[in-house]
C-alpha positions in Angstrom: 0.0 0.0 0.0 1.2 3.5 -0.7 0.7 6.4 1.6 -2.4 7.5 -0.5 -4.1 4.1 0.0 -6.5 3.7 3.0 -8.5 0.8 4.2 -11.6 1.7 6.1 -13.3 -1.0 8.1 -16.5 0.1 9.7 -17.3 -1.2 13.2 -20.7 -2.7 12.3 -19.5 -3.8 8.8 -22.3 -1.9 7.0 -21.9 0.8 4.4 -24.8 3.0 3.3 -25.5 5.0 0.2 -27.7 8.1 0.0 -29.0 9.7 -3.2 -30.3 13.2 -3.6 -32.4 14.3 -6.6 -31.7 18.0 -6.9 -30.6 20.4 -9.6 -27.9 21.9 -7.5 -25.6 20.8 -4.7 -26.4 24.0 -2.9 -29.9 22.6 -2.2 -28.4 19.9 0.0 -28.3 21.4 3.5 -26.9 20.1 6.8 -30.3 19.4 8.2 -31.4 17.6 5.0 -28.3 15.5 5.0 -28.7 14.7 8.7 -32.4 13.8 8.2 -31.6 11.5 5.2 -28.8 9.7 7.2 -31.1 9.1 10.1 -33.9 7.8 7.9 -31.5 5.5 6.0 -29.9 4.1 9.2 -33.3 4.0 11.1 -32.1 6.4 13.7 -34.6 8.6 15.6 -33.7 12.1 14.6 -35.3 13.6 17.7 -33.4 11.4 20.3 -30.0 11.0 18.7 -27.3 13.5 17.7 -24.9 12.7 14.8 -21.3 13.8 14.3 -20.5 14.0 10.6 -16.9 14.1 9.3 -14.6 13.0 6.6 -10.9 12.8 5.7 -10.2 15.1 2.7 -8.2 13.4 0.0 -6.7 16.8 -1.1 -5.4 18.0 2.2 -2.0 17.2 3.8 -1.5 16.0 6.4 -4.5 13.7 6.4 -6.8 14.5 9.2 -10.5 14.5 9.9 -12.7 17.5 8.9 -16.0 17.9 10.6 -19.3 18.9 8.9 -21.0 21.5 11.2 -23.2 23.5 8.8 -24.5 24.0 5.2 -21.1 25.5 4.1 -19.2 22.4 5.3 -21.7 20.2 3.5 -21.1 22.1 0.2 -17.3 21.8 0.6 -17.6 18.1 1.3 -19.8 17.5 -1.8 -17.6 19.6 -4.1 -14.2 18.3 -2.9 -12.6 15.6 -5.1 -9.1 14.5 -5.7 -7.2 14.4 -9.1 -8.9 11.1 -9.9 -12.4 12.6 -9.2 -12.8 10.6 -6.0 -14.7 11.9 -3.0 -13.9 11.2 0.6 -16.1 8.8 2.6 -18.5 10.4 4.9 -18.0 9.2 8.5 -21.2 9.3 10.7 -21.0 8.8 14.4 -23.9 8.5 16.9 -22.3 10.5 19.7 -25.0 10.8 22.3 -28.6 10.3 23.2 -30.5 13.5 23.6 -32.8 13.7 26.7 -36.4 14.6 26.0 -37.8 16.6 28.9 -41.6 17.1 29.0 -42.6 20.7 28.7 -44.7 20.4 31.8 -41.6 19.4 33.8 -39.8 22.5 32.5 -42.6 24.8 33.4 -43.0 23.4 36.9 -39.3 23.9 37.5 -39.5 27.5 36.5 -42.4 28.1 38.8 -40.5 26.5 41.7 -37.5 28.7 41.0 -39.8 31.8 41.1 -41.2 30.8 44.5 -37.8 30.5 46.1 
């Protein structure tokens, strides 16, 4: 293997593909990408938070770049190397979001006012 060759072995041994039918890459937003990934992987969008990243093929030294907003999504989608290859998108389920009932939040605010 040369220094440009990488072997990526996912933990769960599954790879996914997502297709967007748009006329422009600018139409693919961070929230749309996040939603499609969750739907594809059967992840509840309202209880999980994803961490999106990739290792750019055109940047030296090789290190992970994170996707945090629409601009990062556009850069990821338009970045290719000399052989027109795109980096693999790495998706991490980083935490479970806690859902707190709105009634619990209101009652806590009322208690704080009483003190």
